[in-house]
GUDRENLUM-834629 format. One record per residue: x, y, z of N, C-alpha, C, CB in turn. Coordinates in steps of 0.001 Angstrom, whole numbers, plus 500000, padded with zeros to 6 digits. Each point is the difference from the previous one (the first is absolute). Glycine has a CB too. Layout:
BEGIN
XYZXYZXYZXYZ...
// end
This chain:
BEGIN
500631498746499848499788500842500235500383501661500242499399497836500155501885502246500324500828501063500427500229500155498413501139499542502756499841499321496606500650499923498642499036500974499104501043497353500284497290502458499621499057499712499214499824501938499975498844496783500687501118503957500739500189501555500143500719500710499601499420499686501270501928499206498981500963501137499503500071499573498187501763500307502797498605499499497113499641500083498025499089500771500209500303497768498673498093501835501449498929501480499668500260501519500409498343498294500353502490501936500813501060501246500333500588499963498999500417500031502181500558499157497343500639500465498609499830500307499235500583499367500229498570499784498936499459500701498747499354500808500502499892498523498506499325502005502266498893500987500299501022501675499950498118497835501915502935501628498773501162500908499998500941500361498743499875499110502190499943499896496873500702499887498663499305500669498937500880497929500650497252502224499350499376500285499812499874501419499903499699497997500538500086502764500996500328501305500144501487500686499976497973499554501118502813499125498528501082500898499591500489500629498298500603498585502250498442500258497133500203499586498489499147501611499699499938496495499620498751503481500933499365501342499794500168501103500866498571498763499090502736501303501717500485501510500336500725500502498993500143499658502239500838499093496857500739500427499318499148500111498399502087499044501821497348500620497873499005500217499059499399501700500376499381496957499798499981503520501393500239501064500238500655501175499828499396498679500642501348500775499437501099501109500289500984499933498206500257499418503607499539499669495796500680500193498636498714501032499547501599497318499370497278502464501020498965501012499442500384501328500098498331498595500559501987501693500764499768501274500451501742500702499329497867499276502678503213499778497075500970500375499122499594500484498965501157498675500733497929500290498212500294500445498804499224500885499857500782498324499187498212502354501868499112501507499577500751500886500426497747499456500221503887500456500381500726501510500264501364499685499241498930500813502654501229498141496485500816499802499077500181501243498325499321497273501444501363503240499148500504500883498212501013499832499139499343501561500879500436498380497770501299499634499376500701501340500362499249498255497924502325501496501055501187500815500341500705499886498417500317499406503045500275501941496926500685499862498731500666499466499177499691500907500707500275497763499802500576498655498960499250498908499406501679500265501278498075499649497681499568499212499247500439498770500246499730501579498682501187497688501791499938498720500215499377499319501273501787500355498601498703501083502194499107499605501728498125499829499879502183501989501511497759498727497598498269500566499818499846498707498913499750503395500216500659496093499397499549498627499072500350499387500972500313500099497535500512499838503220499930498327501648499029499950500696502087500031500808497242501821499103499048499908501244498815499731499095501040501723502014498428498292497134499499499425499153499594498531499889501028501768499397500137497652500351500315498334499833499574499404500754501626500070499268498558500734501971499735499369501244498685500074500010501933500481501185497166500621498663498888500058500147499065498886499398500735502219500258499936497255498103499220499407499550500769498655499433498530502193499741502190497126501073500562499049500208498836498721499566501716501430501851499113497733497503498968498852499632498956500193499240500472499283501777499655502269497111498596500038499554500582500237498526498276501014502225501165498030497068500648499530498600499552500472499200500453498338500382497826502604500092499245500769499251500587501364499830498148498666500701502671501818499881500394501625500051501287499733499199498991501112502542501130500430496382501236499972499144500800500964500110498989498976498637502153500988501339500945501249499865500609500372498777500459499510502047499419501420497207500588500333498611500962501191500079497873499159498866503098500682500917501286500737500307499685501073498548502030497734501472498485503038498724500121501334499345501010500845499489498587499805501139502467500157498210501334500467499475499901501302499071500764497506500095499769503467500377499377500815499131501898501086500166496094499690500547504384500589498098501457499794499758500995499530500312499400501013499663499940497863500372501103499207500492500545498941501311500088501867498689498769499284501926499845499330501728498921499724500447501471501093500689498355498016500454498717499956500393499702500732500698499916498393499703498930502315499746499379501385500608498655499367500976500707501886497526498548496995502219498563500041500177499907498599500070499182502133498818499767497562501806499658498568500246498135500423500825503428498637500509496543500193498474497798500253500151499683498925500452499076501248497962500352498865502992499130498818500859497915499812499828502504500748502094497272498145497861498852500018499318499923498363500357500114502263497965498489497605502267499416498593500291499228499273498312499349501027503152501505497907496344499122499653498880498950499877499680501135499470500006498017501113499465498508499086499895498946501532501005501217496183500285499895504691500438498718500930500316500370501363499782499071498522501734502038501683497023500073500899498836500088500333498680500371500001501404498975500693498115499789500025498361501204500409499220497646500627500338502641497946499530501292500027499325500028501110498677500275497320500820498907503010498340499639500576499072499852501486500539499039497844498904500275502884501937500694500773501059501390500091500113498259499487501016502501500012500038501035500090499921501491499784499400498331500091501088501307499624497677500314499516498612500348501835499155497920497023500080500574503216499985500027501431499318499994501035500639499081499227498606500880501108502997499663500664500892501319500192500942497511499210499604503698499583500379501361500168501080500561499778499075499861499351502269500192499339496972501798499707499727499618500304498680501337497922501624498446502644497441500105500866498891500444501086500446498449499133498842500634501518501333500127501641499984501286500409500954497177500384499720503532498480501548501085499523500997501170500414498847498733497683501755501126500592497545501288499475499309500226501058498693499556497183500758499298503491498918500531500837498083500012500987501043498672499292497006500721501752503651500433501581500580501693500289500790497007500080500600503120498403500198501473500335500678500057500723500811500877499748498526500049500827501513500432500855501020500706501220499386500189498032501571499525502864498961500832501448499400501726499595500402497615502243500693502849498868498503501483499466500481500545500698501245500586499545497581498340502367502273500471499836501630498857499823500678501926501451500039497719498045500725498518499580500770500421501843501134499614495752500179499440505002500054499873501138500993500079499433501271498634501380498615502056499299502450500275499414500815498880500344501173502446499856498984496725500905500509498750499965500763499302499317499674500054501580500452499614497440498736498906499040499440500528498940500260499056501095498310500879497869502970500427498189499976499835499459498680499111499474502329501370499519497816499638499209498963498738499553499846501938499509500135497159500001501571499251499496499659498728501300499741501201497571501145499061503400498647499018501503500028500392500509498301500335501035503269500499498069496276500495500005498186499022499009499694502837500408499724497012498308500982499572498692499660498652500591499463501307498213501810497846502273499674498997500233500343499217500897498696500993499669502620499677501804497226499309501144499558500266499876498483500240501520502214500934497685497337500596499962498622500021498565499485501448502027500508499305497034500018500037498869498917498663499216500371502822499729499711496167500060501038499315499281500120498003500563499436502491499087501999496602500186497213499822500944499422498544499567500781501859500631497623498136498737503613498590499892500597500098501104501127499502497276499503499292502899500808499976501445501107499793499345500973499064501952498946500159496873501404499417499531501329501700499384501068496866499005498435503526502101502008501256499414500500499906500551501506501532499946497592499361499618503302500762500614500740500967499980500743498668500292499632502089500097501105501205499982500482499942499662501769500699501768497786499698497221502839500389499345501357501189499514500146498060499470500203502150500788500865501468498779500611499350499161500680502019501411500480496929498464500082499547498822501701500409498587498944496987501383501941503448497768498480499890498958499451498496498978500138502666500493500324496945499808500931498782498838500146498505501209498707500840498523503946499453502476496044499148500605499301500267499622498001499963502027502589501260498105497038500596499036499075499396498822499781501782500866500559498670498246500360499645498494499581498429500015500176502369498701500874496630502000499865498850499567499836499271500841498829500095499173502458500542502220496752499342500115498635500769498883499036499394502767500335501754496753499789500190498962499230498469498531499585502876500941501291496941498844499890499069499236500395499026500029499294500664500129501761498696501163498027498791500391499939500619500685498224498740500439503325501764498985496053500506500118498639500824501271499751498026498688499293502546502112501235500694501002499340501481499147499833498539502385501092502223498934497855501490499678499798500326500792500767500395499302497954501081500609502817501036500492500742501170500053499130499059499166502065501305502006497901501133500463499052500715500587501135498912500503497519502599498755503065500643500369500377501304500528499606498555498962500903502270502144499178500652500385499239501493500596500756497636500250498512503516499579500629501033499770500799500744501550500453500222497408498724499923502107502855500505501202500761498505500920500566502602500095498242496262499408501654498731500350500718499743499282500949499182500711498364500161500410502571499386499227501238498920500095500126501441500147501030497882500069497266498196499532499920499663499656499052499253501245501145499695498032498972499523498572498856498931500825498853499871497525502236500030502613497123499054500413499394499038498912499119501541502056500183496887498244500653499326498742499821498523500571498142500471498983504069499849500131495953499233500090498369498622499296500248502344499716498304496465500767501325498976499174500387499431499529498635499532501198502316500926497346496735499695499379499316499133498716500039501689501273499637497757498712501241499006499117500367499395499405498470499454501432502533500710497029497442499470499143498493499481498895500304501621500666498594497957499157502660499416498421500183498825499493499571501029500157501673499250498562498291498567499347498530498650500387501130501364496933498262497646503431501447498816499796500625498525499692499694501450501106500788497822498393499343498239499669499299499656500880499537499081498791501284500233501240497503499492501221499282498553499941500840501367499932497251497912501608502170498969500176500887498839499345499335500932502109501015498230497105500353498836498817498782498782500202501209501906497332498422497212502043501001498907500051500639499840499106501205499258500697497932500457499898503599499739499363500993499191498457499827500141502510500896500414496464498971499135498603500472499266500340501193501704498283499199498188501916501867499223499821501693499093501242499608502140499057502223497939501988496685498873500639500280499999500733498716499960500076502620499208498580496397499738501022498766498754500609499963501355498752498706498474502081500223498653500449499561499579499724499049500204501318500889498130499452498858499713499764498729500038501324498999498660498021501038501065502943500100500421501356499692500603501117500908498393499381498629502287500921500604501353500869500844501717499927499636498272499475501965502753500827498615501245499728499638500525499137500016500083501297500313500733498372498743500568498317499674501836499727500709498241500049497012501790501349503536501958500068500541499734499318501886501234503326498169499652496255502003500533499118500829500787500482500704499685498596498833501186501327502414501063500689500346500965498176500153498688503102501479502553497664498082501070498692500003500867500245501294500260499685497194500860499546502717500626499996501103501229501133499904499189497429500359500693503539498827501049501415499998499485500585500725500790500346498099499624500598503245500020501022500668499264501203499108502144499003501301499470501569497664499227501006499137499073499958499040501573500604500426498064497932499135499099500618498755498466499371500838502007499767497121498404499795504044498597499997500803499556501646500008500657497662501791500095503397498891500047501071500231499413500846499202501542499362500973499381500049497512499691501581498961498421499255499430503234501193498699496451497410501817498501499663499460498883501287500394500542497130500429500240503086500764499116500515501445499686501851499301501751498065502756499745502195496703500115501691499995499366500222498330502686500506501931496868498272497240499389499822498388498634500535500093501264497758499272497965501597502433498971500143500050499208501614500862500612497102499603500868502962500920499057501210501317501339501347499621498702497792503016501389502561495977500796501497499362499891500654500953499547500244497771501198500446503257499692500772501487501604499641501046496573499414499890503664501748500383501048500370500535499120499346501456501433502380498271497663497246502180499405500053501144500378498630500274498159501794499764502508497313499285499653498739500288501420499654500303497778499518498585502710499643503195501134500423500608500111498649499423500136501900502154500858497796497709501190498016500234501322500100500818499599499106497275500191500811504111500740500137500769501108498128500350497847502616500794503438497561498784500728499062500002500421499620501252500449500584498003499844498020501742500909499629501816500353498556499802498402501536502025502601497661498519501039498861499781499785499199501447501985501437498274497386497553501153499580499016501248500749498942499549497579500636500715502996498291500483500500498442499981502010500277500318497473498804497596502845500842502926501363500001500326500920499136499409499192500687501783499707498399497199500836499501498675499843500342498783500098498476501002498637501674498815499093499910498984500682501475499079497513498566501586502155502518499688499646501694500096499080500336498566502652500792501425496418498447498752499166500111498799499330501516500365499474497081499448499891503228499590499145501571499654498824499600499983501421501280498555498509500129502228498113499629500392499775501878500153499737496779502100498845503211497412499588501236499529498853500622500672500879499267498019498582501654502648498324500276500312499746501204499016499817499309502828499312499740496851499206501669499317498532500107500292501484500064497783498276501497502611498856500511500038499749501431499401499947498489501824499367502111498044499232500707499431500106501533500829498550497704499129502171502889501131499903501476501586498719500611499556502865501107500517496324499176500860499228500777500057499267499042500011500655501936499254498824496869500234499299499177499987499863498642501156500378501152497722500785498669502259500621498654501199499754501114501167502426498113498673497695501125502159499487500427501356501242500001500616497642499076500132503414502349500185501323499816501418499812498990500683500279502135500553498644497705500304500517499202501441499985498450498859498486501604503050500748497866496159501059498656499707500693499709499420499129499446500364501278502072498721501049499668499063501027499982501176499251501119497468501230499382503331500880500294501175500025498292500180499261502872501269499471496685499352500157498611500351500243499003499354498989500639501089500612499417497745500682499081498848501947500269500081497249500403498071502688500845501928501349500215499868500702499088501406499579502688498564499741497658502243500873499146501496500002498865499503499257501010502191499799498180497492499910498558500078501103499545499171497532499875500370502350500572498497501212499596498824501216499747500817499181501571497967501016499844501914501359500717500262500650498874501071499150502890499662500053496797501420500316499181500908500264498707500392499276501460500023500709497958498288500184498257499731501347499944500335498378499344497969501943499412502384501129500013500101500565498257499404499674502267502128500727497327496488499714498459499761501006500169499209497554499137500208502770499600499494501194499618499073499997500351498778500221498391501112498155500967498358500123499942498423498722500537499765501536497948499471497688502909499252499231499971500073499852499769498613499758500968502077499084497702497029500658499827499338498178500210499217503021498576500934495852501994499551498626499920499539499509501043500829499735497553499319499216503307500092499048500726501449499067499100500767499814502161498747500176496719501126499903499624501478500180500395501163500264498958499031501231500411500677501164499992500777499081501203501099502626499305497936497408501681501879499718501479500697499142500015499870501280501187499859497616498179500068498462499971500140499744499461501301499499499668497596501171498854502740500270499819501408499928501037501242501247498556498731499938502459500514500463500420501136499244501534500391502348498481499444497067501846500092498849501129499787498682499646499975501437501040498813498243497980501070498393499558500902499470500186501441500373498392498603498825501911501618499038500505501220500165499053500612498347501285499267500870497836500317499400498533500304500486498581499464498201501453500086503169498197500624501076498961499096499135498359500302502990501673500573496382498651500284499101498809500195498390499998499678501747499678501724497855500703497218498774499979499486500513499661499025498602501360500963500453497419498163499649499796498864499306501169498872499962497854501415499880503050499133499422500791498799500977500885499394497826499974501000502384500683498298501408500778499470499863501439500513500334498604497667500207501725502749499846501738500288501080500799499574498813499613501986501235499526496280501283500903499489500171499446498238501556500100502929497426500840496490499498499711499058501711499520498243497046502030501743502915497204497649500601500499499156499456499264498805501889500731501461498575499984497154499869499465498792501270500600498814497176499757500790502156499619498402501314500023498400499160501163499385500965496966499137497936503903501190500052500929498749500150501274500477498612498688498598502051502257500181500189501753500533498616500899500169502347500061498529496555498739500349499204500866501086499017500245500935500745500302498794499389498350501910499543499889500858501148500898501277498503497641498683502203502182501279501038500671500958499561501658499745502291497917499763497959502777498732499437501369500216498385500238500506501794500449498133497469498408501250498446500604500610500188500221501659498321498434498058502270500365502549500407499752501827500930501724499741500596496151500893500345504002498878500821501494500311499046501388500173502036498966498416496671500487500469499310501354500160499053499853500824500403500752498015499623498398502425499043500063501348500809500182501037498317498541499300502770501388500798500861500695501252500568498912500710498533502013500393501735496915499239501315498840499975501090500098499370498640498724500144502228500231500831501699499857499452500052498302499892501419502443501530499594497957496815500331499221499595501359499394500329498385500876498764502012498182501933501294499459499894500745498965498766499263500402502388501601499718497014500448499508498634501646499610500314498118501714498371501731496832501316501573499080500565500510500036498615499376497983502149501779502134497538500729499441499305500351498714499873500354501753500233499130497651498392499989498284500166498976499617499714501249499715501556497400501179499247498765499416500010499073500142498779500312500332502305498827499634497269498916500497499496498779500254500701500987499090498440498703500410502507498988500439501136500254500999500807499490498067500057499536503200499795500165501136500778498939499593501241500722501875497866500205498766503420499115500434500836499061500863500696501188499017499610497967501265500382498656501200499801499851500082501865498152499077496974501515501742504243499888500449500472499547501239500556500830498436499374497863502194501595499404498590500803499314499103499566499943501052501377498798498059498597499231499301499230499530499509500617500759499872498583497626500167500531498843499648500391499909498625499661499099502170499836499186497491501271499548498457499218499362500415498700499368498537502241500048502664497959499410500079498181500514500394498983498503500332500692502756500060500075500743499908498301500979498942499309499923502246500506499829496658501007500457498319499255498949500006499299501191498393501684497573501263498561498811499702499303499841500862498315498926499606502826501603501326496713500015500935498856500908498925499110499811502786501226500052498110497835500412499202498479500408501741499205497693497037499754503524502655499478500906500935499599499033500513499123502362499052500325496652499982498699499080499810498948498373501292500609501259496577499336498370503180501683499431500787500898500069501313499628500428498512501549500551502531497664500094500750499949499910500611498534500814499403502156498913499615497327500414500277498236498182499527499685503573498942499304495231500620501397499021499707499390499350500965500539500194497808499485498514501934500156498638500994500827499847499653501003498714500378498559500516500852502107500172499311501526498946499292500228501184501659501011498146498525498542498762498903499803500264498670500153499140501346498524501692498740500134500401497946500079501083499720501518500364499570496476500333501644503682500848499598500634499580499477501439501275501444498501497593499578502095499232499950501142499119498111499965499664503484499882499843496266499055499539498854499769501113498722500039498221501458498720502808498805500626501411498705500195500085500524501876502146499990496725497964500703503217500647499863501737499570499366500864500456501659499929497696498555500130499374499343500969499816498950499610499186501490500839500957497972497446500552498186499807501384499667500318498554499740498044502105500935502135501221499940500834500048500021501517500685500989498120498422499255502813500069499950501127498812499098500409501287502158500081497933497297498774499234498630500819500794498982499538497488500618500089502999499407498647501272498689499698500593500087501256500754500157497377500341500999502993500876499923501247499324499077501283500927502523499233497783498292500813499302499193501145499870498401499594498548502258500687501281497549498699499417498236499501501421499343499851497518500474498262503870500082501757500886499514499761500525499787501483500145500891497541499712499463503855500307499412501239499076499685501076501740501011499419496791499054499799498699499761501200499451499004499315499315502302501060500957497409497425498724498715499788500261498521500042499086501550498519501601498175501515500641498246500939499567500244501319502514499357498853497705501484501918499806500187501451498414499943500180502265501514500367497051499599498610498453499931499899499200498425500058500449502288498468500427497292500559499506498489499463499923498987501086501111500366497797500215499737502384500326498723500920498872500252501366503074499749499210497049501650501548499193500701501274498076499885499531502611502224500607497241497582498660498591499835499176499549498337499988500693502262498229500432497071501232499501498490499902500260499421501205500409499699497690500591500285503011500240499769501266499150500036501368501658500632498721497943500984501464499220500375500826498841500776499718501777499703501002498264500549497967498340500959499529499833499354498687500225502765501038499244496089498999499181499214498820498805501085499966500615497076500448498486503173500032498946500893500524499967501049498780500408499650502803500474501030496690500292501166499960500217499716498147501097500790503028498969497631496111500044499888499251498338499282499052502836500294501162497199500255497720499134499749499403499804498273500053500420502423498737497803497254501443500345498445500255499978499426498897499146499783501980501234500427497080500464498997498016501177500578500337497979499992497510503129500793502794501392500474499474500441498683501004500237503249499344498962497110502277500330499011501011500245498910499800499053500934500950499614498216498363499986498480499771501485499758498625496518499719500671503175501148498602501683500151499158501217499554500541499252501901499232500813499195501587501412500160500585500376498318500852499571503257500439499133495987500273499557498972500990501047499157499113497117500340501084501728499836497909500181498822498498501181499903499641498122500478498899502916500605501158501402500204499292500714499171501266499887502720498409500000497470502786501106499506501177499712498631500197500189502154501331499358497408498315499481498713500157500751498959499885498366500839499389502180498577501450501407499198499910501443501135500391498699498192497740501138502922502257501215500877500312500708499639501475498779501970498521502359497263501519500241499564501659500414501642500550501225496900499758498926504125500160500433501322500502498711500558499755502585500206499529497866500439502050498559501359499790500550501064499182498852499886502469500328501012497553500090501293498811501322500559500485497261500814499544502605499584501970501928500465499952500648499897499354500273499715501259500136498792498968500733499513499596500510499593498397499273499785502271499723500385497418499738499459498453500244501946499209497470497036500560502365504009500688500298501070499297501266500518499978498020500325500336502412499572500910501197499690500047501361499359498964498378500050501825500962498389497982500471499350498892500623500711498745498374498593500873500021501787498633500308500981498699500451500977500327498553499453498840501398501471502012500590501161499777501507500112500194497868500748500556503053498207500458501316499253499437499959499774498644500294498869501961499017500508497515500168498996498643500248501641499036497851497004500410501290503654499618499661501255499068501277500886499930497410500055500686503118500108500720501071501259500326501141499288499718498922501420501900501336497351497658501106498919499868500288499964498372499161498415502276499982501632497350499404500260498696500731501678499422497347498319500843501929502322499739500249501310499582501730500429500001497372500505501019503147499113500112500958500015500611501245499414498606498430499690502835501335499240496935500658499045498889499671500695498348499512497540501832499468502849498307499686500835498350501068500998500305497069499909499296503002501152501867500858501306499484501422499494500209498289502054500720502091496903499779501527499460500237500606499401498575499402499265502672499743500182496434500421499107499227499730501133498757499498497321501340501321502408496921500115500748499499499079500139499504501660499910500069497820501278499070498659500347499887499063499366499106500904501810500630499725497586497906499847498876499524499011498756500396502041500969499657498869498910501668499654498907500927499027499952500546501623499870500296498707501762500660499250499749501384498099500224499693502639501180501635497119499383497616499151500667499325498839498274499997501987502583498317498627496887500905499259498303499429499980499456501521501296499212497116499643500877503740500420499178500998498258500298501284503712500403499351496671500663500715499182500699501008497962499998499524502869501824500474497139498317497824498928499542499674499475498965499982500391501246499335500596497966499984499806498051499490500038499469501963502219499500496582498718500807504260500097499251501006499029500085500685501900500052499935497149501869500370498630499701500538498810499895499706500972500601500882498704498882497513498822499349500070500550498441499705498307502213499215502596497595500933500549497893500044499906499846501508502303499526497866497962501344502492500222498991501606498376500454500394503285500297501201496225501063498789499419500076500919498601498653499178501141503145501271498890496905497368498803499012499933500397498659500069498799501473498692502305498044501421500886499093500968499352499585501655502141501346498557498470499730501733499354500466502036498155499545499446502086503362501337497109497114498074498855499875500176500003498634499350499156502468500190500908496807498864499727498661499569500636499084501256500077500612497178500701499290503764500585499163500770499231500270501354502298499915498635496976501197501908499111500080500785500583500767501215498890497967499000502364502694500481500977500335501202499812501452500343501795498281499292497202502723499421499191501165500618499024499921498789501838501706501515496905499210499106499314500164499589499950500988498615499583499112502291499815501249496525499723500874498975499348500882500696499966498637498157499381501632502676499716501704500336501042500897500626497788499278500410503510499744500133501121500795500557500842499649499225499584500212502130500404499496496812500980500578498398499080500701499400501523498047499305497533502741500745499683501106499236500092500943500970498632499037498305501305500873503256499978501480500634501732500181499663497676499928502376503151498916498696501162500594499045500428500018499131500293499960500933499297499738497884500247500631498932499656501390499991499807498000499081499041501932500942499363501930499927500683500770501230497170499483499116503616499871501820500752501071500595500976500496499180499607499146501995501220499695497859500981500143499183499753501159499355500440497811499846498849501941498671499620501215499068499649501010500452499457498844498748499785501435502293499656501318500845501230500744500301498044498937501110503202499642499489501204500889500648500676501100499208500469498000501166499789501402497037500541500798499111499490500969499352500892498491499949497780502037500852499509501607499924500910500670500569497755499759500124502538500269501214500806500718500437501304501001499126499068498123501670500954502982498301500766500437498791501840500206500605497301501497498757502791498109502943500943499875500702500746498783499726498868501347501436502054498494498511500708498299500537499815500036501974502655499850497432497953501089502866500683499799501295498168499543500986502981502364499613496227498648500088498494499646500733499764498928499524498951501968500257500819497494498705499329498615499702501041499233501256499162500086496756501732499852503300501014499273500745499560499457501681501730501610498340497703499979501963499882500037501201498655499429500287501599501822500171497488498240498612498397499781500367500292498036499398498142503402499262502662496106500142500404498883499941500722498976501241499959501259497826500632499997502678500305499429501720498833499849500964502140501249499906497086499919499960498891500197500834499131498798499776500152502529499942499619497116499275498609499056499385500084498888501361500228500104496605500893499381503491500302498593500638499885499570501216501187500119498658498561501611502284500060499972501031498410499965500394502469501006500005496961500174499083498866500111499289498600498668499974502065501554498666498847497695500545499611498352499906499375499653500849501576499371499161499659500414502344499810499286500919499139500158500588501546499748499991498660501913500538498771500429500987498565499730499511501480501835500761498279497917497448498872499621499958499675498737500134499920501635499011501087497345500892499713498657500260499926499716501529501105499431497804499459501466502789499957499830502057498839500047500380501858501213500699497838500779498800499446500516500609498511500136499272502245500847501064497423499075497425499166500395499160500033501676499789498702497761500670499978502732498872500196501365499854500967500740501215497591499856498730501830499329502308500668501000501700501288500064499568498709499026502357502091500491497625500937500052499364500767500733498975499110498625500842500230501213497741500133500809498832499772501687500938498836497778497652499886502306503069500143501160500310500940500639500556498373499549499903502295499502501766501064500599500411500806500670499623499653498883500680500525500014497801501243500233499113499940501277499195500249497551499802498447503223499897500148500804499304500715501589500671498023498356498768500875501084502452500168501408501163501659499976499990497530499710502038502968499344498454501251500280500085501174500395498872499105498669501691500279500958497496500803500564498937499618501369499366500406497678499605498292502587500709499784501584499910500861500841501159497436499504499065502614500047501927500488500664501103501895500242499584497676498668501932502391499940497859501248500143499377500412501404498707499671497127500651499072502849499068500495500621498002499893501582500921498272498055496950500572502459503908499771500755499975501261500993501432497282498727498467503709500325501881500564500391500977501675499887499268497841499201502102502005500637496427501415499710499511500486501558499553499537497206499044501281503638500596500854500628499557501067499718499369499144500752501252501046500219497707500819500211499177500576501821499918498715497552498860502448502417501817500931501351499977498809500732500669501828499987497622497196499354503239499740501160501532498313500075498780503342502235501621496128496954497244499024500487499127499033498783500666501366501282497511497397499142502378499258498613500645500038498976498416497854501460502334501714497386498121500201498907499133498137500422498962502111497667502245497347502564498326498279499670499569499833501640499457498763497788502269502151503134498059499795501220499386499561500287498581501464500264501560497532499982497507499159501162500965498599499066500640500722502571498155499255496625502084498523499135500249500054500289501266499759497967498414501518501254502374499933500288501533501658500593500823497800497737499905502223503778500467498843500595500269499620500562498783500439500352502276498153499719497570499047500450498783500349501898499920497596497623500576503069502467497793500201501523499807498892499635498117503534501081501850495206499470498871499476499860498900500401500731498738498512499435501510501956501822498166500622500670498968501477498788499010499192502777501954501204496195499067500587499198499346499315498711499218501515501003501594497393498916499190499430498818499004499572499678498667499605500019501675501211501139497599499348499845498790501258499171498714498161502566500865502134496560500283501465499187499340500184498824500829501394502128499264497155496971501169500628498700500743499216498822499153500414501106502752498568498694497954499063498882498591499404500761499638499524497901500561500447503634499307499547500401498301501083501072499451497141499794500416502853500682498599500783501132499509499146500549499724501785499427499333498335501379501145498995501590499298500554500638498755499469500877502407499857499946496696500673500106498965501153501335500524497768498904498151502625501202501068501029500620499599500584501580500415499166498302498397500085502192501164499528501719500210499176499846501590499391500877496802500082498106503883499775500298500974501123499994501306497912499371498736502659499383500994501416499718501308500629501548499993501015496968499373498427503951500896501052501734499937501047499759501225497755502145499283501986497422501549501319499875501386500705498130500199498167502395501865503099498095498243500486498588500200499697499923501352501846499734498303498788498783502065499706499170501037500965500781501037499321497564498658499258502660502298500487501077501429500893499426500779497934500973500335502182498130499931500500499147501011501579499447499993497522499435499962502720500723498149502044500779499943500358500521499055501021498524500966498038502505498816500493501169499166500850501214501013497689499498498196502926500809501028500529501312500299499196501416500161501663498754498870499120502466500394499565500982499781498621500513498506502669499970501517498098499296497805499246499925498536498989498907500160502068500710498486496544499753501770499371499100500514498139499624498680501705501108503163498428499651495606499457500316499279500659499687498701499048501350501614499932497451497871500752499285498569499152501027498928500429496835500742498581503595499265499345500732499259499442501338500406499738497959499227500015503297499952498953500722500539498506499882500321501535500865499112498066499106501852498631499830500020499121500909499038500493499279502306498787499864497957498239500427498546500393499801498935498828501975500709502278497041499365500185499669498157499092498411499667503148501248499811496103499533499071499476498725499713500180499684498409498296500278502058500924498307497676500476499776498694498729500400499242501825498079500481498620502064497985498799500325498890500735501668500048497099498057500602501460502125497857500234501483500125499322500248501338500039500691497389500210500739502645500078500834501416498247501149499475503948500128500708495733500080500076498488500891499191500626501473499976497494498554501201501631501783497915500631502218500096501192499957499013499796500897503130501597498130496584500921500018499230500257498848499124500654501430501533498141498548497880499803499520498355499763501310499406498832497550500198502136502144498078499457500867499307499013500261499256501484499927500337
// end
């Protein structure tokens, strides 16, 4: 036992020592500066990029002597721009016969030899390393203690395509990509105003991922904006590979199944939310943009709701809400009514259900749980398999297994119909993360219905409503504007009022600019103004 304890203490001390050494190295790197010796500067850079085979060192000889060295990462730099804007001008122009003593070699290369103007000088080793990793070219000149950094990023990236998870019949077909600047440019193209602010910061001790906060000045509420800045800036993590890494750190209630941070792939959805006073969080390397604050009603709304007539949109929203309720209530209601409350079912339907269940060895609740698990398994398998195979497996598998289970007498036909309709209803939910929440809640509600009947279902719904009413997203009530009720904001919940009638922005997270359009504006010709 004593030997084991000694080993553990030595291992812990060793890990602590390694951590202290790594921390000391990082601190030394932050303070390290370049000197006026080209060889020493190269030694410092090679030490940082040790065992990095993709780092390229390109020597430049001017007047027969080594005068500069270019350092860049192969695949992160546009080689055409590098040749046209740096190598050719530098090699063709060369050095003048008498270099002005007031102008250093680095300044001469920057101001006269290199064609690109997206440059800067630095003497910090850590800044140079980080900029090279970002896709810049570092130009080291002989006898200089400053490094010239030229922005020549040119790595491969995915083209702008239509989002697969949020397709529309009518509306823009553009979707975000994994490039941060491409995503911010999509926002700028649609809102050409200096009030659209994009603040940048870096997260991840190892990944050094660029993150941007987008909002519209005057529309976003200052208190919410400051809270978003605080929550994002205090994140300490080794790497940020997707926006979900940030989502888990900033949500108000991390143990709730309901999402309190909205995500989308569509620039028009982001901008429509920014125009309501919300803030967007854009992460480099992720096509999904986070939107905060978030309410329950924004999750059941689709992008296409704002591109069709308000009468059609209102009808579809009601249908969508009914299907949402059916997606997690229908199995539990079926089990509760057939097990505890058969008197509520019409006689002919009850006889039909009883005849179908004759010979089934399991109670209704076990039947429903078995079919739900099978349906979820087929859905998950369809997602993970390749697309041509996945769709065939999910559809054919459901038909074959359902039919075989009924013929074998394991489950009854009514349960198959109920579970199938429940699955179809869940597909009508616009947001995938909200659909996941109701898929999870379906099982405890099903167990309550199978053990306590309608009383259990009622208790489950009351607990669910209490939870929803108490949820917050950056201090904003999750069920607003229904609870607490704000009559002026009810025109965009289960109904969508005419665009000319939605004069004000949502009051619970809007700033100073509270009006969308001037009051009194009506559609059609105005009386007394016809020619």
